[in-house]
PyMOL commands that place a pseudoatom at each C-alpha (Angstrom):
pseudoatom trace, name=CA, resn=MET, resi=1, chain=A, elem=C, hetatm=0, pos=[0.000, 0.000, 0.000]
pseudoatom trace, name=CA, resn=HIS, resi=2, chain=A, elem=C, hetatm=0, pos=[1.193, 3.552, -0.732]
pseudoatom trace, name=CA, resn=LEU, resi=3, chain=A, elem=C, hetatm=0, pos=[1.258, 4.742, 2.882]
pseudoatom trace, name=CA, resn=ARG, resi=4, chain=A, elem=C, hetatm=0, pos=[2.548, 8.220, 2.057]
pseudoatom trace, name=CA, resn=ASP, resi=5, chain=A, elem=C, hetatm=0, pos=[-0.320, 8.724, -0.374]
pseudoatom trace, name=CA, resn=LEU, resi=6, chain=A, elem=C, hetatm=0, pos=[-2.763, 7.560, 2.267]
pseudoatom trace, name=CA, resn=THR, resi=7, chain=A, elem=C, hetatm=0, pos=[-1.483, 9.877, 5.003]
pseudoatom trace, name=CA, resn=GLN, resi=8, chain=A, elem=C, hetatm=0, pos=[-1.331, 12.783, 2.539]
pseudoatom trace, name=CA, resn=TYR, resi=9, chain=A, elem=C, hetatm=0, pos=[-4.933, 12.123, 1.525]
pseudoatom trace, name=CA, resn=LEU, resi=10, chain=A, elem=C, hetatm=0, pos=[-6.053, 11.928, 5.162]
pseudoatom trace, name=CA, resn=ASN, resi=11, chain=A, elem=C, hetatm=0, pos=[-4.200, 15.151, 5.963]
pseudoatom trace, name=CA, resn=GLU, resi=12, chain=A, elem=C, hetatm=0, pos=[-5.957, 16.967, 3.155]
pseudoatom trace, name=CA, resn=LEU, resi=13, chain=A, elem=C, hetatm=0, pos=[-9.279, 15.481, 4.224]
pseudoatom trace, name=CA, resn=THR, resi=14, chain=A, elem=C, hetatm=0, pos=[-8.658, 16.785, 7.743]
pseudoatom trace, name=CA, resn=GLU, resi=15, chain=A, elem=C, hetatm=0, pos=[-8.233, 20.291, 6.331]
pseudoatom trace, name=CA, resn=SER, resi=16, chain=A, elem=C, hetatm=0, pos=[-11.221, 20.041, 3.955]
pseudoatom trace, name=CA, resn=ASN, resi=17, chain=A, elem=C, hetatm=0, pos=[-13.658, 17.702, 5.638]
pseudoatom trace, name=CA, resn=ASN, resi=18, chain=A, elem=C, hetatm=0, pos=[-16.665, 18.353, 3.439]
pseudoatom trace, name=CA, resn=ARG, resi=19, chain=A, elem=C, hetatm=0, pos=[-18.631, 16.624, 0.717]
pseudoatom trace, name=CA, resn=PRO, resi=20, chain=A, elem=C, hetatm=0, pos=[-17.469, 18.775, -2.257]
pseudoatom trace, name=CA, resn=TRP, resi=21, chain=A, elem=C, hetatm=0, pos=[-13.808, 18.064, -1.511]
pseudoatom trace, name=CA, resn=PHE, resi=22, chain=A, elem=C, hetatm=0, pos=[-14.513, 14.386, -0.969]
pseudoatom trace, name=CA, resn=ILE, resi=23, chain=A, elem=C, hetatm=0, pos=[-16.409, 14.049, -4.271]
pseudoatom trace, name=CA, resn=MET, resi=24, chain=A, elem=C, hetatm=0, pos=[-13.659, 15.909, -6.136]
pseudoatom trace, name=CA, resn=ASN, resi=25, chain=A, elem=C, hetatm=0, pos=[-11.066, 13.516, -4.715]
pseudoatom trace, name=CA, resn=LYS, resi=26, chain=A, elem=C, hetatm=0, pos=[-13.169, 10.362, -4.969]
pseudoatom trace, name=CA, resn=PRO, resi=27, chain=A, elem=C, hetatm=0, pos=[-10.814, 8.702, -7.506]
pseudoatom trace, name=CA, resn=ARG, resi=28, chain=A, elem=C, hetatm=0, pos=[-7.952, 9.002, -4.994]
pseudoatom trace, name=CA, resn=TYR, resi=29, chain=A, elem=C, hetatm=0, pos=[-10.130, 7.557, -2.264]
pseudoatom trace, name=CA, resn=ASP, resi=30, chain=A, elem=C, hetatm=0, pos=[-11.206, 4.616, -4.422]
pseudoatom trace, name=CA, resn=ILE, resi=31, chain=A, elem=C, hetatm=0, pos=[-7.609, 3.674, -5.194]
pseudoatom trace, name=CA, resn=LEU, resi=32, chain=A, elem=C, hetatm=0, pos=[-6.555, 3.921, -1.538]
pseudoatom trace, name=CA, resn=ARG, resi=33, chain=A, elem=C, hetatm=0, pos=[-9.606, 1.973, -0.426]
pseudoatom trace, name=CA, resn=GLU, resi=34, chain=A, elem=C, hetatm=0, pos=[-8.770, -0.821, -2.851]
pseudoatom trace, name=CA, resn=GLU, resi=35, chain=A, elem=C, hetatm=0, pos=[-5.166, -0.901, -1.628]
pseudoatom trace, name=CA, resn=PHE, resi=36, chain=A, elem=C, hetatm=0, pos=[-6.374, -0.975, 1.971]
pseudoatom trace, name=CA, resn=GLN, resi=37, chain=A, elem=C, hetatm=0, pos=[-8.625, -3.927, 1.177]
pseudoatom trace, name=CA, resn=GLU, resi=38, chain=A, elem=C, hetatm=0, pos=[-5.577, -5.772, -0.160]
pseudoatom trace, name=CA, resn=VAL, resi=39, chain=A, elem=C, hetatm=0, pos=[-3.815, -5.108, 3.160]
pseudoatom trace, name=CA, resn=VAL, resi=40, chain=A, elem=C, hetatm=0, pos=[-6.796, -6.440, 5.107]
pseudoatom trace, name=CA, resn=THR, resi=41, chain=A, elem=C, hetatm=0, pos=[-6.983, -9.528, 2.882]
pseudoatom trace, name=CA, resn=GLU, resi=42, chain=A, elem=C, hetatm=0, pos=[-3.291, -10.251, 3.394]
pseudoatom trace, name=CA, resn=LEU, resi=43, chain=A, elem=C, hetatm=0, pos=[-3.614, -9.617, 7.121]
pseudoatom trace, name=CA, resn=ILE, resi=44, chain=A, elem=C, hetatm=0, pos=[-6.484, -12.094, 7.470]
pseudoatom trace, name=CA, resn=ARG, resi=45, chain=A, elem=C, hetatm=0, pos=[-4.282, -14.737, 5.872]
pseudoatom trace, name=CA, resn=ALA, resi=46, chain=A, elem=C, hetatm=0, pos=[-1.444, -13.877, 8.259]
pseudoatom trace, name=CA, resn=ILE, resi=47, chain=A, elem=C, hetatm=0, pos=[-3.682, -14.031, 11.350]
pseudoatom trace, name=CA, resn=THR, resi=48, chain=A, elem=C, hetatm=0, pos=[-5.127, -17.346, 10.202]
pseudoatom trace, name=CA, resn=ALA, resi=49, chain=A, elem=C, hetatm=0, pos=[-1.664, -18.860, 10.694]
pseudoatom trace, name=CA, resn=PHE, resi=50, chain=A, elem=C, hetatm=0, pos=[-2.244, -18.709, 14.471]
pseudoatom trace, name=CA, resn=ASP, resi=51, chain=A, elem=C, hetatm=0, pos=[-6.028, -18.203, 14.682]
pseudoatom trace, name=CA, resn=LYS, resi=52, chain=A, elem=C, hetatm=0, pos=[-7.958, -20.430, 12.291]
pseudoatom trace, name=CA, resn=GLN, resi=53, chain=A, elem=C, hetatm=0, pos=[-11.297, -18.937, 13.378]
pseudoatom trace, name=CA, resn=VAL, resi=54, chain=A, elem=C, hetatm=0, pos=[-10.806, -15.775, 11.301]
pseudoatom trace, name=CA, resn=ALA, resi=55, chain=A, elem=C, hetatm=0, pos=[-10.062, -17.648, 8.067]
pseudoatom trace, name=CA, resn=ALA, resi=56, chain=A, elem=C, hetatm=0, pos=[-13.508, -16.951, 6.609]
pseudoatom trace, name=CA, resn=CYS, resi=57, chain=A, elem=C, hetatm=0, pos=[-13.592, -13.259, 7.565]
pseudoatom trace, name=CA, resn=ASN, resi=58, chain=A, elem=C, hetatm=0, pos=[-14.736, -11.126, 4.614]
pseudoatom trace, name=CA, resn=PRO, resi=59, chain=A, elem=C, hetatm=0, pos=[-12.196, -8.309, 3.973]
pseudoatom trace, name=CA, resn=LYS, resi=60, chain=A, elem=C, hetatm=0, pos=[-14.884, -5.992, 2.613]
pseudoatom trace, name=CA, resn=LYS, resi=61, chain=A, elem=C, hetatm=0, pos=[-17.006, -6.439, 5.727]
pseudoatom trace, name=CA, resn=ALA, resi=62, chain=A, elem=C, hetatm=0, pos=[-13.950, -5.996, 7.957]
pseudoatom trace, name=CA, resn=MET, resi=63, chain=A, elem=C, hetatm=0, pos=[-13.321, -2.451, 6.726]
pseudoatom trace, name=CA, resn=PHE, resi=64, chain=A, elem=C, hetatm=0, pos=[-15.118, 0.463, 8.349]
pseudoatom trace, name=CA, resn=ARG, resi=65, chain=A, elem=C, hetatm=0, pos=[-16.875, 3.068, 6.263]
pseudoatom trace, name=CA, resn=ILE, resi=66, chain=A, elem=C, hetatm=0, pos=[-15.226, 6.474, 6.053]
pseudoatom trace, name=CA, resn=ASN, resi=67, chain=A, elem=C, hetatm=0, pos=[-18.567, 8.225, 6.638]
pseudoatom trace, name=CA, resn=ARG, resi=68, chain=A, elem=C, hetatm=0, pos=[-19.128, 9.352, 10.198]
pseudoatom trace, name=CA, resn=ASP, resi=69, chain=A, elem=C, hetatm=0, pos=[-22.417, 8.830, 12.042]
pseudoatom trace, name=CA, resn=ILE, resi=70, chain=A, elem=C, hetatm=0, pos=[-23.185, 12.434, 12.953]
pseudoatom trace, name=CA, resn=ARG, resi=71, chain=A, elem=C, hetatm=0, pos=[-26.769, 11.968, 14.133]
pseudoatom trace, name=CA, resn=PHE, resi=72, chain=A, elem=C, hetatm=0, pos=[-25.968, 12.350, 17.822]
pseudoatom trace, name=CA, resn=SER, resi=73, chain=A, elem=C, hetatm=0, pos=[-22.594, 14.063, 17.600]
pseudoatom trace, name=CA, resn=LYS, resi=74, chain=A, elem=C, hetatm=0, pos=[-21.728, 17.729, 18.080]
pseudoatom trace, name=CA, resn=ASN, resi=75, chain=A, elem=C, hetatm=0, pos=[-18.958, 17.224, 15.542]
pseudoatom trace, name=CA, resn=LYS, resi=76, chain=A, elem=C, hetatm=0, pos=[-20.744, 17.427, 12.190]
pseudoatom trace, name=CA, resn=THR, resi=77, chain=A, elem=C, hetatm=0, pos=[-17.754, 16.783, 9.930]
pseudoatom trace, name=CA, resn=PRO, resi=78, chain=A, elem=C, hetatm=0, pos=[-18.960, 14.045, 7.584]
pseudoatom trace, name=CA, resn=TYR, resi=79, chain=A, elem=C, hetatm=0, pos=[-15.828, 11.910, 7.193]
pseudoatom trace, name=CA, resn=LYS, resi=80, chain=A, elem=C, hetatm=0, pos=[-13.403, 10.036, 9.429]
pseudoatom trace, name=CA, resn=THR, resi=81, chain=A, elem=C, hetatm=0, pos=[-9.752, 11.004, 9.069]
pseudoatom trace, name=CA, resn=ARG, resi=82, chain=A, elem=C, hetatm=0, pos=[-8.503, 7.432, 9.354]
pseudoatom trace, name=CA, resn=PHE, resi=83, chain=A, elem=C, hetatm=0, pos=[-8.724, 4.112, 7.566]
pseudoatom trace, name=CA, resn=SER, resi=84, chain=A, elem=C, hetatm=0, pos=[-9.650, 1.265, 9.891]
pseudoatom trace, name=CA, resn=ALA, resi=85, chain=A, elem=C, hetatm=0, pos=[-10.685, -2.377, 9.989]
pseudoatom trace, name=CA, resn=GLY, resi=86, chain=A, elem=C, hetatm=0, pos=[-11.803, -4.966, 12.517]
pseudoatom trace, name=CA, resn=ILE, resi=87, chain=A, elem=C, hetatm=0, pos=[-11.164, -8.642, 11.856]
pseudoatom trace, name=CA, resn=THR, resi=88, chain=A, elem=C, hetatm=0, pos=[-13.375, -11.170, 13.670]
pseudoatom trace, name=CA, resn=PRO, resi=89, chain=A, elem=C, hetatm=0, pos=[-14.583, -14.739, 13.138]
pseudoatom trace, name=CA, resn=ASN, resi=90, chain=A, elem=C, hetatm=0, pos=[-18.166, -13.537, 12.640]
pseudoatom trace, name=CA, resn=ASP, resi=91, chain=A, elem=C, hetatm=0, pos=[-17.610, -10.457, 10.433]
pseudoatom trace, name=CA, resn=LYS, resi=92, chain=A, elem=C, hetatm=0, pos=[-18.788, -8.156, 13.241]
pseudoatom trace, name=CA, resn=ARG, resi=93, chain=A, elem=C, hetatm=0, pos=[-16.240, -5.406, 12.889]
pseudoatom trace, name=CA, resn=ARG, resi=94, chain=A, elem=C, hetatm=0, pos=[-16.773, -3.528, 16.118]
pseudoatom trace, name=CA, resn=PRO, resi=95, chain=A, elem=C, hetatm=0, pos=[-14.405, -4.306, 19.013]
pseudoatom trace, name=CA, resn=SER, resi=96, chain=A, elem=C, hetatm=0, pos=[-17.517, -4.661, 21.175]
pseudoatom trace, name=CA, resn=ALA, resi=97, chain=A, elem=C, hetatm=0, pos=[-18.737, -7.674, 19.211]
pseudoatom trace, name=CA, resn=GLY, resi=98, chain=A, elem=C, hetatm=0, pos=[-19.521, -10.109, 22.000]
pseudoatom trace, name=CA, resn=GLY, resi=99, chain=A, elem=C, hetatm=0, pos=[-18.167, -13.611, 21.933]
pseudoatom trace, name=CA, resn=GLY, resi=100, chain=A, elem=C, hetatm=0, pos=[-15.580, -12.920, 19.245]
pseudoatom trace, name=CA, resn=SER, resi=101, chain=A, elem=C, hetatm=0, pos=[-12.578, -10.766, 19.984]
pseudoatom trace, name=CA, resn=THR, resi=102, chain=A, elem=C, hetatm=0, pos=[-11.730, -8.182, 17.363]
pseudoatom trace, name=CA, resn=TYR, resi=103, chain=A, elem=C, hetatm=0, pos=[-8.314, -7.620, 15.817]
pseudoatom trace, name=CA, resn=TYR, resi=104, chain=A, elem=C, hetatm=0, pos=[-8.617, -3.889, 15.142]
pseudoatom trace, name=CA, resn=PHE, resi=105, chain=A, elem=C, hetatm=0, pos=[-6.217, -1.452, 13.503]
pseudoatom trace, name=CA, resn=GLN, resi=106, chain=A, elem=C, hetatm=0, pos=[-6.275, 2.055, 12.119]
pseudoatom trace, name=CA, resn=ILE, resi=107, chain=A, elem=C, hetatm=0, pos=[-4.029, 4.432, 10.205]
pseudoatom trace, name=CA, resn=ASP, resi=108, chain=A, elem=C, hetatm=0, pos=[-4.573, 8.133, 10.838]
pseudoatom trace, name=CA, resn=ALA, resi=109, chain=A, elem=C, hetatm=0, pos=[-3.609, 11.426, 9.224]
pseudoatom trace, name=CA, resn=ASN, resi=110, chain=A, elem=C, hetatm=0, pos=[-0.692, 11.903, 11.622]
pseudoatom trace, name=CA, resn=GLY, resi=111, chain=A, elem=C, hetatm=0, pos=[1.070, 8.786, 10.411]
pseudoatom trace, name=CA, resn=LYS, resi=112, chain=A, elem=C, hetatm=0, pos=[0.125, 6.792, 13.489]
pseudoatom trace, name=CA, resn=LEU, resi=113, chain=A, elem=C, hetatm=0, pos=[-0.639, 3.101, 13.366]
pseudoatom trace, name=CA, resn=GLY, resi=114, chain=A, elem=C, hetatm=0, pos=[-2.933, 2.083, 16.197]
pseudoatom trace, name=CA, resn=PHE, resi=115, chain=A, elem=C, hetatm=0, pos=[-3.912, -1.504, 16.873]
pseudoatom trace, name=CA, resn=GLY, resi=116, chain=A, elem=C, hetatm=0, pos=[-5.663, -3.449, 19.583]
pseudoatom trace, name=CA, resn=VAL, resi=117, chain=A, elem=C, hetatm=0, pos=[-7.308, -6.735, 20.426]
pseudoatom trace, name=CA, resn=GLY, resi=118, chain=A, elem=C, hetatm=0, pos=[-10.212, -7.834, 22.595]
pseudoatom trace, name=CA, resn=GLU, resi=119, chain=A, elem=C, hetatm=0, pos=[-13.703, -6.604, 23.385]
pseudoatom trace, name=CA, resn=TYR, resi=120, chain=A, elem=C, hetatm=0, pos=[-14.196, -2.841, 23.641]
pseudoatom trace, name=CA, resn=LEU, resi=121, chain=A, elem=C, hetatm=0, pos=[-17.264, -1.713, 25.611]
pseudoatom trace, name=CA, resn=PRO, resi=122, chain=A, elem=C, hetatm=0, pos=[-19.157, -5.007, 25.197]
pseudoatom trace, name=CA, resn=PRO, resi=123, chain=A, elem=C, hetatm=0, pos=[-22.925, -4.905, 25.871]
pseudoatom trace, name=CA, resn=PRO, resi=124, chain=A, elem=C, hetatm=0, pos=[-24.009, -5.296, 29.532]
pseudoatom trace, name=CA, resn=PRO, resi=125, chain=A, elem=C, hetatm=0, pos=[-24.882, -9.026, 29.426]
pseudoatom trace, name=CA, resn=ARG, resi=126, chain=A, elem=C, hetatm=0, pos=[-21.554, -9.852, 27.812]
pseudoatom trace, name=CA, resn=LEU, resi=127, chain=A, elem=C, hetatm=0, pos=[-19.621, -7.589, 30.204]
pseudoatom trace, name=CA, resn=LYS, resi=128, chain=A, elem=C, hetatm=0, pos=[-21.265, -9.267, 33.173]
pseudoatom trace, name=CA, resn=ALA, resi=129, chain=A, elem=C, hetatm=0, pos=[-20.351, -12.691, 31.783]
pseudoatom trace, name=CA, resn=ILE, resi=130, chain=A, elem=C, hetatm=0, pos=[-16.718, -11.621, 31.369]
pseudoatom trace, name=CA, resn=ARG, resi=131, chain=A, elem=C, hetatm=0, pos=[-16.574, -10.261, 34.906]
pseudoatom trace, name=CA, resn=GLU, resi=132, chain=A, elem=C, hetatm=0, pos=[-18.080, -13.464, 36.279]
pseudoatom trace, name=CA, resn=HIS, resi=133, chain=A, elem=C, hetatm=0, pos=[-15.458, -15.440, 34.399]
pseudoatom trace, name=CA, resn=VAL, resi=134, chain=A, elem=C, hetatm=0, pos=[-12.721, -13.288, 35.961]
pseudoatom trace, name=CA, resn=VAL, resi=135, chain=A, elem=C, hetatm=0, pos=[-14.057, -14.439, 39.333]
pseudoatom trace, name=CA, resn=ASN, resi=136, chain=A, elem=C, hetatm=0, pos=[-14.603, -18.082, 38.373]
pseudoatom trace, name=CA, resn=ASP, resi=137, chain=A, elem=C, hetatm=0, pos=[-11.317, -18.418, 36.498]
pseudoatom trace, name=CA, resn=ALA, resi=138, chain=A, elem=C, hetatm=0, pos=[-9.121, -16.159, 38.611]
pseudoatom trace, name=CA, resn=THR, resi=139, chain=A, elem=C, hetatm=0, pos=[-6.072, -18.371, 38.080]
pseudoatom trace, name=CA, resn=GLY, resi=140, chain=A, elem=C, hetatm=0, pos=[-6.458, -18.507, 34.313]
pseudoatom trace, name=CA, resn=PHE, resi=141, chain=A, elem=C, hetatm=0, pos=[-7.146, -14.781, 34.127]
pseudoatom trace, name=CA, resn=GLY, resi=142, chain=A, elem=C, hetatm=0, pos=[-4.059, -14.004, 36.195]
pseudoatom trace, name=CA, resn=LYS, resi=143, chain=A, elem=C, hetatm=0, pos=[-1.924, -16.243, 33.998]
pseudoatom trace, name=CA, resn=MET, resi=144, chain=A, elem=C, hetatm=0, pos=[-3.203, -14.466, 30.886]
pseudoatom trace, name=CA, resn=LEU, resi=145, chain=A, elem=C, hetatm=0, pos=[-2.336, -11.058, 32.354]
pseudoatom trace, name=CA, resn=LYS, resi=146, chain=A, elem=C, hetatm=0, pos=[1.249, -12.194, 32.952]
pseudoatom trace, name=CA, resn=ASN, resi=147, chain=A, elem=C, hetatm=0, pos=[1.762, -13.434, 29.387]
pseudoatom trace, name=CA, resn=LYS, resi=148, chain=A, elem=C, hetatm=0, pos=[5.147, -12.035, 28.400]
pseudoatom trace, name=CA, resn=HIS, resi=149, chain=A, elem=C, hetatm=0, pos=[4.186, -11.265, 24.796]
pseudoatom trace, name=CA, resn=LEU, resi=150, chain=A, elem=C, hetatm=0, pos=[0.998, -9.461, 25.821]
pseudoatom trace, name=CA, resn=ARG, resi=151, chain=A, elem=C, hetatm=0, pos=[2.893, -7.453, 28.439]
pseudoatom trace, name=CA, resn=ALA, resi=152, chain=A, elem=C, hetatm=0, pos=[5.774, -6.549, 26.138]
pseudoatom trace, name=CA, resn=THR, resi=153, chain=A, elem=C, hetatm=0, pos=[3.558, -5.217, 23.346]
pseudoatom trace, name=CA, resn=TYR, resi=154, chain=A, elem=C, hetatm=0, pos=[0.614, -3.703, 25.194]
pseudoatom trace, name=CA, resn=GLY, resi=155, chain=A, elem=C, hetatm=0, pos=[1.360, -3.463, 28.894]
pseudoatom trace, name=CA, resn=ASP, resi=156, chain=A, elem=C, hetatm=0, pos=[-1.919, -3.854, 30.768]
pseudoatom trace, name=CA, resn=LEU, resi=157, chain=A, elem=C, hetatm=0, pos=[-5.571, -3.953, 29.756]
pseudoatom trace, name=CA, resn=LEU, resi=158, chain=A, elem=C, hetatm=0, pos=[-7.126, -0.655, 28.696]
pseudoatom trace, name=CA, resn=ASP, resi=159, chain=A, elem=C, hetatm=0, pos=[-8.632, 1.128, 31.726]
pseudoatom trace, name=CA, resn=GLU, resi=160, chain=A, elem=C, hetatm=0, pos=[-10.629, 3.744, 29.810]
pseudoatom trace, name=CA, resn=ASP, resi=161, chain=A, elem=C, hetatm=0, pos=[-13.923, 4.663, 31.571]
pseudoatom trace, name=CA, resn=LYS, resi=162, chain=A, elem=C, hetatm=0, pos=[-13.011, 2.400, 34.489]
pseudoatom trace, name=CA, resn=LEU, resi=163, chain=A, elem=C, hetatm=0, pos=[-15.511, 2.308, 37.361]
pseudoatom trace, name=CA, resn=GLN, resi=164, chain=A, elem=C, hetatm=0, pos=[-14.615, 4.017, 40.651]
pseudoatom trace, name=CA, resn=ARG, resi=165, chain=A, elem=C, hetatm=0, pos=[-16.122, 1.177, 42.683]
pseudoatom trace, name=CA, resn=PRO, resi=166, chain=A, elem=C, hetatm=0, pos=[-16.586, -2.556, 42.084]
pseudoatom trace, name=CA, resn=PRO, resi=167, chain=A, elem=C, hetatm=0, pos=[-19.690, -3.367, 40.014]
pseudoatom trace, name=CA, resn=LYS, resi=168, chain=A, elem=C, hetatm=0, pos=[-22.780, -4.384, 41.949]
pseudoatom trace, name=CA, resn=GLY, resi=169, chain=A, elem=C, hetatm=0, pos=[-22.694, -8.000, 43.079]
pseudoatom trace, name=CA, resn=PHE, resi=170, chain=A, elem=C, hetatm=0, pos=[-18.918, -8.379, 42.948]
pseudoatom trace, name=CA, resn=ASP, resi=171, chain=A, elem=C, hetatm=0, pos=[-16.605, -8.730, 45.940]
pseudoatom trace, name=CA, resn=ALA, resi=172, chain=A, elem=C, hetatm=0, pos=[-14.549, -5.623, 46.687]
pseudoatom trace, name=CA, resn=ASP, resi=173, chain=A, elem=C, hetatm=0, pos=[-11.854, -7.873, 48.178]
pseudoatom trace, name=CA, resn=HIS, resi=174, chain=A, elem=C, hetatm=0, pos=[-11.409, -10.053, 45.112]
pseudoatom trace, name=CA, resn=PRO, resi=175, chain=A, elem=C, hetatm=0, pos=[-7.729, -10.180, 44.035]
pseudoatom trace, name=CA, resn=HIS, resi=176, chain=A, elem=C, hetatm=0, pos=[-8.687, -8.984, 40.548]
pseudoatom trace, name=CA, resn=VAL, resi=177, chain=A, elem=C, hetatm=0, pos=[-11.121, -6.305, 41.739]
pseudoatom trace, name=CA, resn=GLU, resi=178, chain=A, elem=C, hetatm=0, pos=[-9.383, -3.565, 39.719]
pseudoatom trace, name=CA, resn=TYR, resi=179, chain=A, elem=C, hetatm=0, pos=[-10.056, -5.562, 36.549]
pseudoatom trace, name=CA, resn=LEU, resi=180, chain=A, elem=C, hetatm=0, pos=[-13.665, -6.167, 37.566]
pseudoatom trace, name=CA, resn=LYS, resi=181, chain=A, elem=C, hetatm=0, pos=[-14.087, -2.378, 37.363]
pseudoatom trace, name=CA, resn=LEU, resi=182, chain=A, elem=C, hetatm=0, pos=[-13.141, -2.339, 33.677]
pseudoatom trace, name=CA, resn=LYS, resi=183, chain=A, elem=C, hetatm=0, pos=[-15.745, -1.655, 31.012]
pseudoatom trace, name=CA, resn=SER, resi=184, chain=A, elem=C, hetatm=0, pos=[-13.575, -3.099, 28.258]
pseudoatom trace, name=CA, resn=PHE, resi=185, chain=A, elem=C, hetatm=0, pos=[-11.311, -6.116, 28.064]
pseudoatom trace, name=CA, resn=PHE, resi=186, chain=A, elem=C, hetatm=0, pos=[-9.093, -4.740, 25.368]
pseudoatom trace, name=CA, resn=VAL, resi=187, chain=A, elem=C, hetatm=0, pos=[-5.413, -3.996, 24.788]
pseudoatom trace, name=CA, resn=TRP, resi=188, chain=A, elem=C, hetatm=0, pos=[-4.197, -1.087, 22.676]
pseudoatom trace, name=CA, resn=THR, resi=189, chain=A, elem=C, hetatm=0, pos=[-1.000, 0.497, 21.436]
pseudoatom trace, name=CA, resn=GLU, resi=190, chain=A, elem=C, hetatm=0, pos=[0.084, 3.135, 18.923]
pseudoatom trace, name=CA, resn=VAL, resi=191, chain=A, elem=C, hetatm=0, pos=[3.326, 3.382, 16.960]
pseudoatom trace, name=CA, resn=ASP, resi=192, chain=A, elem=C, hetatm=0, pos=[4.703, 5.571, 14.195]
pseudoatom trace, name=CA, resn=LEU, resi=193, chain=A, elem=C, hetatm=0, pos=[3.865, 4.225, 10.770]
pseudoatom trace, name=CA, resn=ALA, resi=194, chain=A, elem=C, hetatm=0, pos=[6.884, 3.056, 8.753]
pseudoatom trace, name=CA, resn=LEU, resi=195, chain=A, elem=C, hetatm=0, pos=[6.045, 5.155, 5.691]
pseudoatom trace, name=CA, resn=ASN, resi=196, chain=A, elem=C, hetatm=0, pos=[9.222, 4.079, 3.886]
pseudoatom trace, name=CA, resn=ALA, resi=197, chain=A, elem=C, hetatm=0, pos=[8.553, 0.373, 4.415]
pseudoatom trace, name=CA, resn=PRO, resi=198, chain=A, elem=C, hetatm=0, pos=[4.938, -0.460, 3.542]
pseudoatom trace, name=CA, resn=GLU, resi=199, chain=A, elem=C, hetatm=0, pos=[5.900, -4.122, 3.163]
pseudoatom trace, name=CA, resn=LYS, resi=200, chain=A, elem=C, hetatm=0, pos=[6.419, -4.266, 6.940]
pseudoatom trace, name=CA, resn=LEU, resi=201, chain=A, elem=C, hetatm=0, pos=[2.843, -3.229, 7.766]
pseudoatom trace, name=CA, resn=VAL, resi=202, chain=A, elem=C, hetatm=0, pos=[1.151, -6.640, 7.610]
pseudoatom trace, name=CA, resn=PRO, resi=203, chain=A, elem=C, hetatm=0, pos=[3.961, -8.548, 9.388]
pseudoatom trace, name=CA, resn=GLN, resi=204, chain=A, elem=C, hetatm=0, pos=[4.045, -5.891, 12.123]
pseudoatom trace, name=CA, resn=LEU, resi=205, chain=A, elem=C, hetatm=0, pos=[0.290, -6.075, 12.668]
pseudoatom trace, name=CA, resn=ALA, resi=206, chain=A, elem=C, hetatm=0, pos=[0.201, -9.872, 12.512]
pseudoatom trace, name=CA, resn=GLN, resi=207, chain=A, elem=C, hetatm=0, pos=[2.922, -10.114, 15.154]
pseudoatom trace, name=CA, resn=GLY, resi=208, chain=A, elem=C, hetatm=0, pos=[1.185, -7.530, 17.327]
pseudoatom trace, name=CA, resn=PHE, resi=209, chain=A, elem=C, hetatm=0, pos=[-2.084, -9.434, 17.099]
pseudoatom trace, name=CA, resn=LYS, resi=210, chain=A, elem=C, hetatm=0, pos=[-0.351, -12.725, 17.826]
pseudoatom trace, name=CA, resn=ASP, resi=211, chain=A, elem=C, hetatm=0, pos=[1.135, -11.176, 20.964]
pseudoatom trace, name=CA, resn=ALA, resi=212, chain=A, elem=C, hetatm=0, pos=[-2.434, -10.696, 22.248]
pseudoatom trace, name=CA, resn=PHE, resi=213, chain=A, elem=C, hetatm=0, pos=[-3.653, -14.186, 21.401]
pseudoatom trace, name=CA, resn=ALA, resi=214, chain=A, elem=C, hetatm=0, pos=[-3.612, -15.157, 25.090]
pseudoatom trace, name=CA, resn=LEU, resi=215, chain=A, elem=C, hetatm=0, pos=[-6.336, -12.544, 25.684]
pseudoatom trace, name=CA, resn=VAL, resi=216, chain=A, elem=C, hetatm=0, pos=[-8.322, -13.791, 22.681]
pseudoatom trace, name=CA, resn=THR, resi=217, chain=A, elem=C, hetatm=0, pos=[-8.124, -17.365, 23.949]
pseudoatom trace, name=CA, resn=TRP, resi=218, chain=A, elem=C, hetatm=0, pos=[-9.226, -16.376, 27.447]
pseudoatom trace, name=CA, resn=LEU, resi=219, chain=A, elem=C, hetatm=0, pos=[-12.181, -14.310, 26.179]
pseudoatom trace, name=CA, resn=ARG, resi=220, chain=A, elem=C, hetatm=0, pos=[-13.321, -17.210, 24.026]
pseudoatom trace, name=CA, resn=SER, resi=221, chain=A, elem=C, hetatm=0, pos=[-13.464, -19.336, 27.164]
pseudoatom trace, name=CA, resn=VAL, resi=222, chain=A, elem=C, hetatm=0, pos=[-16.115, -17.059, 28.696]
pseudoatom trace, name=CA, resn=PRO, resi=223, chain=A, elem=C, hetatm=0, pos=[-19.382, -19.054, 28.900]
pseudoatom trace, name=CA, resn=GLU, resi=224, chain=A, elem=C, hetatm=0, pos=[-22.029, -17.861, 26.480]
pseudoatom trace, name=CA, resn=GLN, resi=225, chain=A, elem=C, hetatm=0, pos=[-25.106, -16.171, 27.894]
pseudoatom trace, name=CA, resn=HIS, resi=226, chain=A, elem=C, hetatm=0, pos=[-28.477, -17.685, 27.112]
pseudoatom trace, name=CA, resn=ASP, resi=227, chain=A, elem=C, hetatm=0, pos=[-31.885, -16.101, 27.488]
pseudoatom trace, name=CA, resn=GLU, resi=228, chain=A, elem=C, hetatm=0, pos=[-33.745, -17.436, 30.494]
for i in range(1, 228): cmd.bond("trace and resi %d" % i, "trace and resi %d" % (i + 1))
show_as sticks, trace
zoom trace
């Protein structure tokens, strides 16, 4: 993929985030979108080497639309200033897709490559199930947290929007109480994009995602919730 062309396009879009500019530059967007789809396709193949469950993921469905949902937002700019994709076994792109951890990555206008793995703000029933599994599988959860590859690449789990107190019904003295307060079970990191070496993008992402496979495996062990 022509990463310099992509970041240049996103920079210009940031400065002229409006429909006339976007329509005028639609041919550039179409080319970059096609190149990005090739990256996602190659990445799915690379992830499949260690996670067979994503083998059937549709690259087109994995990519997020560039149009922003502005219905409930104060920011009315119509387009996102990043290209992004979420790879899952079930083609649900959002990192909150319950029961199937997402391998998510994005490239922004500042030349930053951000990538993460897990479940971001899962719906309440799924979040409760994950928290209960932290309690019921405290040993396995603790072992996952200490995984050297996960630690080296991401550090700890994302604590964005963390609760001040333990959630209702959970023991405040539990050894993993700080993790029970989390609203997401997701790891995240950002690095500078290697603009001069686009061939390194897929291997870098594949290795980063592999480093979080312990989290993926643990989340897949969470018992499914069934309607009573």
